[in-house]
C-alpha positions in Angstrom: 0.0 0.0 0.0 1.3 3.5 -0.9 2.7 5.7 1.9 0.2 8.5 1.0 -2.7 6.2 1.6 -1.2 4.9 4.9 -0.7 8.5 6.0 -4.4 9.3 5.3 -5.4 6.2 7.3 -3.3 7.3 10.2 -5.0 10.7 10.1 -8.4 9.0 10.1 -7.2 6.9 13.1 -6.3 10.0 15.1 -9.8 11.4 14.6 -11.4 8.1 15.3 -9.4 7.6 18.5 -10.4 11.0 19.8 -14.2 10.4 19.2 -14.0 6.8 20.4 -12.4 7.7 23.7 -15.3 10.0 24.5 -18.4 8.3 23.1 -17.4 5.2 21.1 -18.1 4.7 17.4 -14.6 5.3 16.1 -15.1 2.3 13.8 -17.6 4.4 11.8 -14.6 6.3 10.5 -11.8 3.7 10.4 -13.7 0.6 8.9 -15.0 2.5 5.8 -11.5 4.0 5.3 -9.9 0.6 5.4 -12.4 -0.7 2.8 -11.8 2.3 0.6 -8.1 1.7 0.8 -8.6 -1.6 -0.9 -8.6 -4.2 2.0 -11.0 -7.1 1.7 -13.9 -7.0 4.1 -12.4 -9.7 6.4 -9.0 -8.0 6.4 -10.6 -4.6 7.0 -12.5 -5.9 10.0 -9.5 -7.7 11.4 -7.1 -4.8 10.9 -9.7 -2.4 12.4 -9.7 -4.5 15.6 -5.9 -4.3 15.7 -5.7 -0.5 15.5 -8.8 0.0 17.7 -7.3 -2.2 20.4 -4.4 0.2 20.8 -6.8 3.2 21.0 -9.0 1.7 23.8 -5.8 0.6 25.6 -4.4 4.1 25.5 -7.8 5.6 26.7 -8.1 3.0 29.5 -4.6 3.8 30.7 -5.3 7.5 30.7 -8.6 7.1 32.7 -6.9 4.7 35.2 -4.0 7.1 35.8 -6.5 9.8 36.5 -8.3 7.7 39.1 -11.5 7.0 37.2 -11.0 3.2 37.0 -11.3 1.0 40.0 -10.0 -2.2 38.4 -11.0 -4.4 41.4 -14.6 -3.4 41.1 -14.9 -4.5 37.5 -13.0 -7.8 37.5 -16.2 -9.9 37.2 -17.4 -7.7 34.3 -14.0 -8.0 32.5 -14.1 -11.8 32.8 -17.8 -12.0 31.6 -16.9 -9.8 28.6 -14.0 -12.0 27.7 -16.1 -15.1 27.8 -18.9 -13.5 25.9 -16.7 -12.0 23.2 -15.1 -15.5 22.6 -18.5 -17.1 22.3 -19.7 -14.4 20.0 -16.7 -14.6 17.8 -17.1 -18.3 17.5 -20.9 -18.1 16.9 -20.6 -15.6 14.1 -18.7 -18.1 12.0 -21.7 -20.4 11.9 -24.7 -18.0 12.1 -26.2 -15.3 10.0 -25.8 -12.0 11.8 -28.5 -10.2 9.7 -31.2 -10.7 12.3 -29.1 -9.1 14.9 -28.1 -6.3 12.5 -31.8 -5.5 12.2 -32.4 -5.5 16.0 -29.4 -3.3 17.0 -30.6 0.0 15.4 -33.7 -0.1 17.6 -31.5 -0.7 20.7 -29.2 2.2 19.7 -32.2 4.5 19.2 -33.2 3.7 22.7 -29.7 4.4 23.9 -29.7 7.8 22.2 -33.1 8.7 23.6 -32.0 7.7 27.1 -29.0 10.0 27.0 -30.9 12.8 25.3 -33.9 12.8 27.6 -33.0 11.2 31.0 -32.5 13.7 33.8 -29.6 13.8 36.2 -26.9 12.6 33.8 -24.4 15.2 34.8 -21.0 14.6 36.2 -22.0 15.2 39.8 -21.2 11.8 41.2 -22.5 8.3 41.1 -26.1 7.3 41.5 -27.6 4.3 43.3 -26.6 1.1 41.6 -29.5 -1.1 40.6 -27.3 -4.1 40.0 -24.3 -5.4 42.0 -21.0 -6.2 40.3 -21.7 -9.9 39.7 -25.3 -9.2 38.5 -24.0 -6.5 36.1 -21.3 -8.8 34.8 -23.7 -11.7 34.1 -26.7 -9.7 33.0 -25.2 -6.8 31.1 -21.5 -7.0 30.4 -21.3 -10.6 29.3 -24.2 -10.3 26.8 -22.9 -7.1 25.3 -19.4 -8.7 25.1 -21.0 -11.6 23.1 -22.6 -9.0 20.8 -19.3 -7.2 20.4 -17.6 -10.5 19.3 -20.6 -11.4 17.1 -21.2 -8.1 15.3 -19.9 -5.1 17.3 -21.2 -1.7 16.2 -22.6 0.3 19.1 -21.3 -2.0 21.8 -19.6 1.0 23.5 -22.9 2.9 23.7 -24.6 -0.1 25.2 -21.9 -0.6 27.8 -22.2 3.1 28.8 -25.9 3.0 29.1 -25.8 -0.1 31.3 -23.1 1.5 33.5 -24.9 4.7 34.0 -28.5 3.3 34.2 -27.8 0.1 36.1 -24.3 0.2 37.7 -24.7 3.7 39.1 -21.6 5.3 37.6 -21.4 8.9 36.5 -20.7 9.6 32.8 -16.9 10.1 33.1 -16.4 6.9 35.1 -18.9 5.1 32.8 -16.8 6.1 29.8 -13.7 4.9 31.6 -15.1 1.5 32.3 -16.5 1.3 28.8 -13.0 1.6 27.4 -11.8 -1.2 29.7 -14.6 -3.5 28.6 -14.1 -2.5 24.9 -10.4 -3.3 25.3 -11.2 -6.8 26.7 -13.6 -7.7 23.9 -11.2 -6.3 21.2 -8.3 -8.4 22.5 -10.4 -11.5 22.4 -11.7 -10.9 18.9 -8.3 -9.8 17.6 -6.7 -13.0 18.8 -9.3 -15.0 16.8 -8.7 -12.9 13.7 -4.9 -13.1 14.1 -5.1 -16.9 14.3 -7.0 -16.9 11.0 -4.3 -14.8 9.4 -6.6 -11.9 8.4 -4.7 -8.9 10.0 -2.7 -6.5 7.9 -0.1 -5.6 10.5 1.7 -2.8 8.5 -1.5 -0.8 8.1 -2.9 -1.8 11.5 0.2 -0.8 13.5 0.6 2.5 11.6 -3.0 3.4 12.4 -2.5 2.2 16.0 0.0 5.1 16.4 -2.7 7.5 15.3 -5.2 5.8 17.6 -3.0 6.3 20.6 -2.6 10.0 19.9 -6.3 10.5 19.4 -7.4 8.4 22.3 -5.1 10.2 24.8 -6.5 13.5 23.6 -10.1 12.3 23.7 -9.7 10.9 27.2 -8.3 14.2 28.4 -11.2 16.0 26.8 -13.8 13.7 28.4 -12.3 14.2 31.9 -12.1 17.9 31.6 -15.4 18.6 29.7 -17.4 15.7 31.3 -21.1 15.4 30.7 -21.3 18.6 28.7 -19.5 16.8 25.8 -20.1 13.1 26.5 -23.9 13.3 26.5 -24.5 14.9 23.1 -21.7 12.9 21.5 -23.2 9.6 22.7 -26.6 10.7 21.2 -25.0 11.6 17.9 -22.8 8.5 17.7 -25.6 6.1 18.6 -27.8 7.6 16.0 -25.1 7.5 13.4 -24.4 3.8 14.0 -28.1 3.0 13.9 -28.5 4.9 10.6 -25.4 3.1 9.2 -26.7 -0.3 10.0 -30.1 0.5 8.6 -28.7 1.7 5.3 -26.4 -1.4 5.1 -29.5 -3.6 5.7 
């Protein structure tokens, strides 16, 4: 691949990493860019997982260093996401994902409506948790992890809604935990794609550098701007992913 095209892909990755660190949905930018660059659909999806994994890792580290991630609290959720993502990645090889692709836009519209209309979603501290850590892991994190391994678009928005509505986190901490859970499911899916030999490492690692730059900047913005930026971006990104899936369907 020509250096000019790789340079453009890196620039796209910087923008995607920034948006993804705040509200998710960076794949809306990077996956079409990889396809337009000439990668096959399988290689584009696999390479997108590689570069995206670096982005969510950088964002997770930034949130953890700033004290927004209590790793001990979310161990059960991480384990459930890993198992779910593995099962989802295996299931997609023998199942038709079209039925799920038709369902997900409706879920994302509900996510957007929740963040647009629900009161008290500011950054003023956590609310009462409706689910304990184990119940959240089994009832929310694991199933979304399975979806992320099976299909993927909008998983970050779903994690964030579950964390805010059911686990009682505020928006900034919810975004931080979402990045940790995204990182877990990405690593599992990437391992499966890598074993199948689908990853373009030259392109993926070049874009990963851009993802790290964008993700660190996005995490900083999320921590300083908080709900004033996160809330509208989640609404926009959820709506955009829903529209993208509907148009593809």
